[in-house]
C-alpha positions in Angstrom: 43.2 -8.3 20.4 41.2 -5.2 20.9 38.8 -4.7 18.0 37.7 -1.2 17.5 34.8 -0.2 15.2 35.1 3.6 14.6 31.8 5.1 13.5 30.1 2.3 15.3 26.6 3.9 15.5 26.4 4.9 11.8 24.7 2.9 9.1 27.8 1.1 7.9 29.3 0.8 11.3 26.2 -0.9 12.6 26.1 -3.2 9.6 29.8 -4.1 10.2 29.0 -5.1 13.8 26.2 -7.3 12.7 28.5 -9.0 10.1 31.3 -9.4 12.6 28.8 -11.3 14.8 27.4 -13.4 12.0 30.9 -14.5 10.9 32.1 -15.1 14.4 35.1 -12.8 14.0 37.7 -13.6 16.7 38.6 -10.9 19.2 39.3 -10.4 22.9 37.8 -7.0 23.5 35.2 -5.0 21.6 35.5 -1.2 21.6 32.8 0.7 19.8 33.9 4.3 19.0 31.8 7.2 17.9 31.3 10.9 18.5 30.6 12.5 21.8 26.9 12.5 21.3 26.8 8.7 21.1 29.3 8.1 23.9 27.8 6.0 26.7 25.4 4.0 24.6 25.7 0.2 24.9 26.3 -1.8 21.7 26.4 -5.6 21.4 28.6 -7.7 19.2 27.5 -11.3 19.6 27.7 -12.1 23.3 29.9 -9.1 24.0 28.5 -5.7 25.1 30.4 -2.5 25.5 29.7 1.2 26.0 30.5 3.5 23.1 33.6 5.6 23.8 34.3 9.0 22.3 36.8 9.1 19.5 40.2 10.2 20.8 43.9 9.1 20.4 43.7 7.4 23.8 41.4 4.7 22.5 44.2 3.3 20.2 46.9 1.1 21.6 49.6 -1.2 20.3 48.1 -4.3 18.6 44.6 -2.8 18.0 42.6 -3.6 14.8 40.5 -0.6 13.9 37.7 -0.7 11.4 36.9 2.9 10.3 33.8 4.3 8.8 33.9 8.0 9.0 33.5 10.9 6.5 36.6 11.6 4.5 37.6 14.7 6.4 37.5 12.9 9.8 39.3 9.8 8.4 42.1 12.0 7.2 42.5 13.2 10.7 42.0 10.1 12.7 43.2 7.1 10.6 46.8 8.2 10.6 46.6 9.0 14.3 45.4 5.5 15.0 48.1 3.9 12.8 50.8 5.9 14.4 49.6 4.6 17.8 50.1 1.0 16.6 46.7 0.1 15.3 46.2 -1.6 12.0 43.5 0.3 10.2 41.0 -0.8 7.6 39.4 2.4 6.3 36.1 2.5 4.4 36.3 6.2 3.5 37.7 7.6 0.3 40.5 9.5 2.1 43.4 7.0 1.4 42.2 4.8 -1.5 44.5 6.3 -4.1 47.5 7.2 -1.8 50.8 5.6 -2.2 51.7 3.0 0.4 48.0 2.2 1.1 46.7 -1.0 -0.6 43.2 -0.9 -2.0 41.8 -4.4 -1.3 39.0 -6.6 -2.5 39.6 -10.0 -0.9 38.2 -11.9 -3.9 40.6 -10.1 -6.2 43.9 -9.0 -4.5 44.1 -10.6 -1.0 47.9 -10.6 -1.1 47.9 -6.8 -1.1 47.1 -6.7 2.7 50.7 -7.7 3.4 52.1 -4.5 1.7 51.0 -1.8 4.0 54.0 0.3 5.0 51.6 2.9 6.6 49.6 0.3 8.5 46.5 1.4 6.6 44.4 -0.6 4.2 41.6 1.0 2.2 38.3 -0.5 1.1 36.9 0.6 -2.2 33.9 2.7 -3.1 30.6 0.9 -2.9 29.8 1.3 -6.6 33.2 0.0 -7.6 32.6 -3.1 -5.5 29.3 -3.8 -7.3 31.0 -4.5 -10.6 34.7 -5.1 -10.0 34.4 -8.6 -8.4 32.7 -10.2 -11.5 34.8 -8.2 -14.0 38.0 -9.3 -12.3 36.9 -12.9 -12.5 36.5 -12.6 -16.3 39.8 -10.7 -16.6 41.7 -13.6 -14.9 40.7 -15.7 -17.9 40.9 -13.2 -20.8 42.7 -9.9 -20.4 40.4 -6.9 -20.2 41.0 -3.9 -22.5 38.3 -1.3 -21.8 35.3 -0.7 -19.5 32.4 1.7 -20.2 30.1 1.9 -17.1 26.8 3.5 -16.2 25.7 3.3 -12.5 22.3 3.3 -10.9 23.0 4.3 -7.3 20.7 4.1 -4.4 19.8 7.0 -2.2 21.5 5.4 0.8 24.8 5.9 -0.9 24.5 9.5 0.3 23.9 8.4 3.9 20.9 9.0 6.2 20.1 12.3 4.5 19.6 10.5 1.2 17.3 7.9 2.7 15.3 10.6 4.5 14.9 12.7 1.3 13.7 9.8 -0.8 11.2 8.7 1.9 9.9 12.2 2.6 9.6 13.2 -1.1 7.9 9.8 -1.8 5.3 10.5 0.9 4.8 14.0 -0.6 4.3 12.5 -4.0 1.7 10.1 -2.7 -0.3 13.0 -1.3 -0.2 14.8 -4.7 -1.3 11.8 -6.7 -3.2 13.8 -9.3 -0.2 16.0 -10.2 2.2 13.1 -10.2 0.0 10.9 -12.4 -0.4 13.8 -14.8 3.4 14.1 -15.1 3.7 17.2 -13.0 5.7 15.8 -10.1 8.2 18.5 -10.7 5.6 21.1 -9.7 5.1 19.6 -6.2 8.5 18.2 -5.3 11.5 20.3 -4.2 15.2 19.4 -3.8 16.4 18.8 -0.3 19.7 19.4 1.4 21.3 16.1 0.1 20.5 16.0 -3.6 20.5 18.9 -6.0 17.2 17.8 -7.6 14.2 15.9 -6.2 15.1 12.2 -6.0 11.5 10.8 -5.8 10.0 10.1 -9.2 13.3 11.1 -10.7 16.8 10.1 -11.6 19.8 12.5 -11.1 22.8 12.2 -13.4 25.2 13.4 -10.8 26.8 11.4 -7.9 29.5 13.2 -6.1 30.9 16.6 -7.0 31.7 17.9 -10.4 35.4 18.2 -11.4 37.1 20.4 -14.0 36.8 17.9 -16.8 33.0 17.5 -16.4 33.2 14.2 -14.7 32.0 13.8 -11.1 34.1 12.5 -8.2 32.1 9.3 -8.2 32.8 8.7 -11.8 36.5 9.2 -11.3 36.5 6.8 -8.4 35.1 4.1 -10.6 37.9 4.7 -13.0 40.9 5.0 -10.8 39.9 2.5 -8.1 39.2 -0.2 -10.6 42.6 0.3 -12.2 44.4 0.1 -8.8 42.5 -2.9 -7.5 43.1 -4.9 -10.7 46.7 -3.7 -11.2 45.8 -2.3 -14.6 47.0 1.3 -14.3 46.5 2.1 -18.0 43.0 0.5 -18.4 40.6 2.9 -20.0 37.5 3.2 -17.8 34.7 5.6 -18.5 31.7 6.0 -16.3 28.4 7.9 -15.9 27.0 7.8 -12.4 23.3 8.3 -11.8 21.3 8.5 -8.6 18.0 6.6 -8.7 15.0 6.5 -6.3 16.0 3.2 -4.6 16.8 2.8 -0.9 19.5 0.2 -1.0 21.5 -1.5 -3.8 23.8 0.0 -6.5 23.5 -1.3 -10.0 26.1 -0.9 -12.7 25.6 -1.5 -16.5 28.9 -2.8 -17.9 30.4 -2.7 -21.4 33.6 -4.8 -21.2 36.0 -5.2 -24.0 38.6 -8.1 -23.9 41.8 -8.9 -25.8 40.2 -11.9 -27.6 36.8 -13.1 -28.7 34.5 -14.0 -25.8 31.0 -15.6 -25.6 28.0 -15.5 -23.3 28.4 -19.2 -22.4 32.1 -18.6 -21.5 31.2 -15.7 -19.2 28.4 -17.6 -17.5 30.7 -20.6 -16.9 33.3 -18.3 -15.3 30.9 -16.2 -13.2 28.9 -19.2 -12.1 32.0 -20.4 -10.1 33.6 -17.0 -9.2 34.0 -16.3 -5.4 31.7 -13.5 -4.2 29.6 -13.6 -7.4 26.0 -14.8 -7.8 25.0 -15.5 -11.4 21.3 -14.6 -12.0 20.9 -14.8 -15.8 18.0 -16.5 -17.5 15.9 -14.1 -19.5 13.3 -16.8 -20.3 12.3 -16.9 -16.7 12.7 -13.1 -16.0 15.9 -14.0 -14.0 18.2 -11.0 -13.7 19.5 -9.1 -10.7 17.8 -6.1 -9.1 18.5 -4.0 -6.0 15.7 -5.8 -4.1 17.3 -9.2 -4.8 20.7 -8.0 -3.5 19.5 -6.2 -0.4 20.9 -7.7 2.8 22.9 -10.3 0.8 26.7 -10.8 0.5 27.3 -11.5 -3.2 27.8 -9.2 -6.2 25.0 -10.3 -8.5 25.4 -10.3 -12.3 23.0 -11.0 -15.2 21.7 -9.7 -18.5 24.9 -11.0 -20.0 25.0 -10.7 -23.8 27.4 -10.3 -26.6 28.0 -6.9 -28.2 26.3 -6.9 -31.5 29.2 -5.2 -33.3 32.3 -6.5 -31.4 32.9 -10.2 -30.8 35.5 -9.2 -28.1 32.9 -7.3 -26.0 30.2 -8.2 -23.5 27.3 -6.3 -21.9 26.1 -7.2 -18.4 24.3 -5.7 -15.4 25.8 -6.0 -11.8 24.1 -5.2 -8.5 25.3 -5.3 -4.9 24.0 -4.1 -1.5 25.9 -0.8 -1.1 25.9 -0.9 2.7 26.8 -4.6 2.9 29.3 -5.8 0.3 29.7 -2.2 -0.9 31.1 -1.2 2.5 30.8 -3.2 5.8 31.3 -6.7 4.5 34.4 -5.9 2.4 35.9 -4.2 5.4 35.3 -7.2 7.6 36.6 -9.6 4.9 39.9 -7.5 4.9 40.0 -7.8 8.7 39.6 -11.6 8.4 42.6 -11.7 6.0 44.7 -9.9 8.6 43.7 -12.3 11.4 44.2 -15.4 9.3 47.6 -14.2 8.2 46.9 -14.8 4.5 
């Protein structure tokens, strides 16, 4: 089997290659694919090394498995070209997630969906969706879910290298203007960059993605519609507010979940403590709760701050965190590829 990683030199592509090596993913030939400016570089996957080849239809052959991490517009062009040449594609972009005939897969939730892929394309969800849907689905398997109200706290890396660079550069600028920052005048010395519409250092921005006609952003709508598709709950009410925060890596999601029957904190902890892909971190007496730094570089979706809604015995509050580059993107893509190889 020829294993192609398309977008191999990007942040998520590089992470996918590391994870493939860690998990000893089986393949016969490794083909890293990227743009012309990266062609010729040598990349390693475990004991295998290969030169990066330029993206073109010629790199796809019958029987290939192609893991894609490209911007949406490039995925729309190249994913279908690869599938038409016989490759099975696992795509990490948002281009195909909500399209008919393309399963949206989280291996801990709906692994069987990989078999229903008439277009030979499988989509991996948005990184923010993945931070909370794994623990929420575990609870839903026991008591049906009736509503979700979400607020996200999304790291700068969710906007790629530009987001990371802006947070770093603005943080350095703020450190040089300590007097103004300490006096609460950071807004006088920090300016927006090209990635975020407002300064991200010393700030939070209640906008992730682009605004749509109804006042919601594209990121907020992804949380709604992707969650419904993954869980097979196409009528589930999901409302979200997505906020960018001055964190490098790790998306957090505050969750209000309403269920069909009464639920308790002890019940939720017992379920989540054994749920695949979930790490329960929930002991307020010892300051035990998940943060982005705890999740950075780790596989699980972390969950804590579990508490009962004070006014509704059928509702719970909790906080979920995951590494947006790892489980939120690269790891989930690799896990889908493992399902395909294992034939499950």
